N, C-alpha and C positions, 0 to 999 in steps of 0.2 A: 067795484068795475076792476077789470084786469087794466095791467098795464100793458103796452103793445113793443113789443121788439121784431126790427127788421135787420136780417142777416143779409147782407149784401154779396154779390159775385159769390155765389154757390155754385158755381160752374159743374160741379160733378152732382148736385143735388146730395150731399154728402154730409153736409153741418150738422143736420138732425140725428143723423146714423154712426156720427165720429163722436158722441159725449153723450152722458146721460143727463137729459135737460128736466126730470122730473121734479128735482129739488124747487125749480120756479115756476112750473107749469100751473101751478092753482091761483099764483099772483100776474103772469107774464102769459102772454099770448105770442109764440114767436112762428113770424113769417120768413120763409126764407124765398130771393131772388136770384134766379139762375142768370138771367139775362144783364150783360155789364151797361150801367147807363154812364154816359160820358157827359150828356146836357143838363146844367144845373139846372135850368129852369126845370125839365122833367123829374130832375131827382129831386128838387125843393116839394114839387107838386106831390112824388110817391111817397116821401118821408114825412110829411107834414100833419099825419094822424100818428106817428109813432114817437114812444116816449124813449125809446131804448135802441141803440143802433149798433150792430156788429157788421164792423168793418174788415176786409181781408188785407193785410200788408199794406203798400201804400197805394193800392189801386186805384182808388175814390178821393180825391182832394177835397178837405173839407174848410175852406176858407172863409173869413168873417163875412162873406156876402150871401154865402150858403147856409152858416149856422145863426145869421139874424134872421133866414126865412122857416127856421124851424124853431119855433116859440114854444114847442111842447116838447122837445128833445132834452133829457134831463142826463143819460148817460149815455158815452160813446166810446164802444170797446174795440181796441186795434189790435190785430194778433201781432205778436212781437214787443220787444219793448223800446223801440224806437221808430220815429213816423216822422217824415218831413213833409206831409201835404196837410198835417192839422195847422190851424192857426190856434195855437193853444191860447193866446191873450184874449182872443176873440171868444174862444169857448168860456174862457174863464166870467169875460164880460158878460156872456149869454147865459150864465148858470149851470154851465154843462160841465158834467166830469167827466175826465177821460182816463180811461186806464188800459192796461195793456194785459200781454202774458207773456210765458215762458214760450220757448221753440223746444224742439225735442235735442237733448243734448250730445246726440250723435251727427257729427259735420255731415252734410248731404253731399261726399266725394263721388256719387254713385254716378250724377249724369256727367260729371267732366268726364271721367272715364268711357260712360255710353258713348258721347259725343267724339271725344279722342279716338275709339275705336272703329265708330262707325265712320270716321272719316280716313282712317288708315286701312283699312280693309274694305271702302266702299261700297257697305252693307246697303245700303238705299236702292243704289243703282241694281247692285247683283239680284237684291228681292225681287226688285220691279220685274227684272228681266226673266226671272225663273217663274214669277207668278203669271207674266205676261207670254210667254212661249219664246222667249227671246234669245240671244244667244247664251251659251253654256260658258261661262267664266269670258269676261270682257274685258276685265281690268287686273291689275298686277299692284298686290296690297303693298303697302309701305312696312317695314320691318319694325318692330320696336327696340328690340334687344341690340345693346350699344349705341343707338340714337341717343341724341341729346333733349332733355325736357328741361326748357328752361319755366321757370315758376316765379312770377311778379308778386311777389307776397308770400309769407313763409309762416303767416298764424295757424289759427286751430283747422282751417280746412287745408292750406296751402300745404302743410305740414304732413297732413293724411294723406293729399296728392302725390306729395313726395315719396314718402312710405310704398306706395304702389307701384310708383315707377321703378326704384329701386327694385322691386319683385321682379318686373317684368326685365331686369337688367340692364335699366337705362340709366345711363350719364346723368343726373340732377343735378340742375345748378339756380342758383335763387339772387334774386336782388328786390328790394325795397329801399326808400331814403335811409331808412334808420337799422337796417338789416346788421347785423354785426357777424362778422366769421366766427366766433364764438356760439351764436345761435344755429349758424347755418351746419358746423360741425357736429352739435348738439342730435340735429336731427339726421346727419349724415350725407348732408350735399354739399356741393362748393359752394362760396360765394362770387357770384359774378362782380369784376370792378365797376361795371355801370350798365345802365339799362340798356344802352347803346349794343355792350358787348353781348349780354345776353339774348338781344334779338338777333344779332348778327350771326352767332354761333349756334342757335337751337335749331333743332328739327321740328319740336312741338314747343308752343308758347301757350302758357295756360295763365289765367288773370285770377288772383285772389287777393284781392285789395279793397278795404272799404271805401266807398264814395266820398271824397272830401274835397275841399278846393286846391289841394295838393295834386290830388288823383284826377279829378276831373278834365277830360282831353289829353291825359297821359299819353295816349297813342292816336298822334295825327299822321298826317301825310307823310310827314318826313321821318317817322319812326317805323311807319309801316312798313317803308321802300327800304327799310335795311334788312326785313325779312327774306330768308333765301328762297327762291323761286320753288322749290321741292317743301318749304316748310308749311306749318298748319296754325293756326292761332285757334285758342281755346277761351271763350268768354262765358263765364256763370255766375260772374259777380254783378257787376252793375252795368247798363250799358253805355253809360256817359263817361265810363274811364276811356272808352275808344269813340275816336271822331267817327259818327256814323254814315257822315257824307263819304268822306276818306275810305272807309270801309268796303262801301258799296262802291267805290270809284276802283278801288284796288283788286275786287273779287269779281266785276265787269272787264279788267283789263288783264286780268290773268299774272298780276304781279307777284302772289304767290298759292302754293296750292289749294289753299280751302280753308273754310272758317267754319267752327261751331258753335253756335249762339243760342243762350237759353234766356237774354234778357234786353228789352228791347226800348227805347226812349218811350213809346207808346206803348202803353198795355191796356186792352189787346189791341195788337196789332190790325191796323186798318186793313180792309180787305185789298184795297190796292195798292197797297204800300209796296214800294219796290223791293224791301227785302223778300217778300214772300217769293220773287220769282228770280232771285240774283242767284247766278250761276256760280259753282265752288262754295255753295254754303248750306251747311245741315243745320235746320233751326229747329228748335223746340219751342211751344208757349208756356214761357219759366215754369218749368215743371221741377226746378232745381228742390223748391221747400214743398212741392205736392207728395206728400206719404203720408202713410197711415199714422206712422207715430206724431207726424206734425201736427195733423189736422187732431188727431186725439188729444194733443196739448193743447192747440189754440180754442178748442171749441170747450173744453171741459174748464179753462182755466177761464173762458167768457162766462160758463154758467157760475163759477166762482164769484168772477168779478160783479155779477147781477146780483148775485145773493148777498156780496156784502155791502154791495150798493144800498139793496132794500134794507138791511139791517143797521145802515146809517154811518156802516165806517169802512167805506171804500178802500181797495188795496190795491196795489200794484198800479198806483197813480202815475201819469206821466204830464210833461208842461212845464 
């Protein structure tokens, strides 16, 4: 009898085509689900007959209350090597092995720039007007050359974003709690004296920080009020770094020019969520990690995790 494997949140129906699953097909029946299931009771019923679950990012929480209701589950594979919504202690208690996967080695900087450029040149409004027979040229774009790009975080992704900004002829500065002048100079950017200075002086602010107790709520009402009326805010990192209520209020009141956002406190974003209709907002449904290379890595490693588990020697264990 073959084991059963559920692949969750396969929104694009791409999981089975992104990797070669034949190494496990003789022992495992793989079933993918496109629809996101947020209700724990519904999820428990759906997964009751599965021995293996592959979950995408941190989209579906696996608390102890859910794991306790899945006595057949033996292997949980999470894309990436960090997952904050899995109760590892409960998984161990329930006899569930948790494994991760690598991600693409290339930082996903493209979406940061897609959002920034889309805002600067009003691409959505102009495209809609062109397609709908509206006015020919109705907005005036913001220039990048000579403008200041402020980066909150100068790690693997932030430094790549900085290089693109420099190529556009922008003045680039950066700040994070432990960023040194030497590191900033190594990347070729200025070290901002403080977070507040960076927010006050930047024409574009882009967030590239990991979510932690230190960065949660880093930008609240006070910080957002420091942005220039002509400034734009880009967040492709984690939603909780920015106070979401404060962001919505600032957008509605027009305190700064606009925001580009790829991450949300609740994902998928509910159909009636106010951010779906917020003014001055260019939003995408967390597309930063959604690429052919990332999916190929996620799902090929999921196959490897399943193979290793079946062989009795799990790899990339989490917890």
